[in-house]
C-alpha positions in Angstrom: 120.3 54.0 -196.8 119.2 57.3 -195.4 121.8 57.2 -192.6 124.6 56.2 -195.0 123.6 58.9 -197.4 123.3 61.7 -194.9 126.1 60.8 -192.4 128.6 59.2 -194.8 130.5 56.0 -194.3 129.6 54.1 -191.1 130.2 50.8 -189.4 127.4 48.3 -188.5 127.7 49.5 -184.8 127.2 53.1 -185.9 124.3 52.2 -188.2 122.5 50.2 -185.5 123.0 52.8 -182.8 119.5 54.0 -181.6 117.7 51.8 -184.1 115.2 49.1 -183.2 116.7 47.0 -186.0 119.3 44.4 -185.0 122.9 44.5 -186.2 122.3 41.1 -187.9 119.4 42.5 -189.8 121.3 45.6 -190.8 124.2 43.4 -192.0 121.8 41.3 -194.0 120.3 44.3 -195.7 123.7 45.8 -196.4 124.9 42.6 -198.0 121.8 42.6 -200.3 122.4 46.2 -201.2 126.1 45.4 -201.8 125.1 42.6 -204.1 123.1 45.1 -206.1 126.1 47.5 -206.2 124.3 50.2 -204.3 126.7 50.1 -201.3 130.2 48.9 -200.7 132.4 48.2 -197.7 136.0 48.4 -196.7 137.5 46.5 -193.8 139.2 48.7 -191.2 140.6 46.7 -188.4 137.9 44.5 -187.0 135.1 46.5 -188.6 133.6 46.9 -192.0 132.8 50.5 -193.0 129.9 50.8 -195.4 129.3 53.6 -197.9 126.7 54.4 -200.5 127.8 54.3 -204.2 126.4 57.6 -205.4 126.8 56.8 -209.1 124.9 53.5 -208.8 122.1 55.2 -206.7 121.8 57.8 -209.4 121.5 55.1 -212.0 118.9 53.3 -209.9 116.9 56.5 -209.5 116.9 57.1 -213.2 115.8 53.5 -213.9 113.0 53.8 -211.3 111.8 57.1 -212.8 111.8 55.5 -216.3 109.7 52.6 -215.0 107.3 55.0 -213.2 106.9 57.1 -216.4 106.1 54.0 -218.4 103.5 52.9 -215.9 102.0 56.4 -215.9 101.7 56.2 -219.7 100.2 52.7 -219.6 97.7 53.6 -216.9 96.7 56.7 -218.8 96.0 54.7 -222.0 94.0 52.2 -219.9 92.0 55.0 -218.4 91.2 56.4 -221.8 90.1 53.0 -223.1 87.9 52.3 -220.1 86.3 55.7 -220.2 85.3 55.4 -223.9 
């Protein structure tokens, strides 16, 4: 995700370059992320070019921030209860 976000659209070959992770593993991860709507691909010749979906990533970030805030509130209430 970091490489797609910083370097823009890339093929599996580009994403795996210099990485200890295999192309097959990267493909598997991208397919999962694609299923979640966080990335999408376009076929160009024999390759697939993968790209982040910035709007969906923003939505996911907002959702995770909301979950985090709710956990902080819940843990704060638990702490108050335990300390009483």
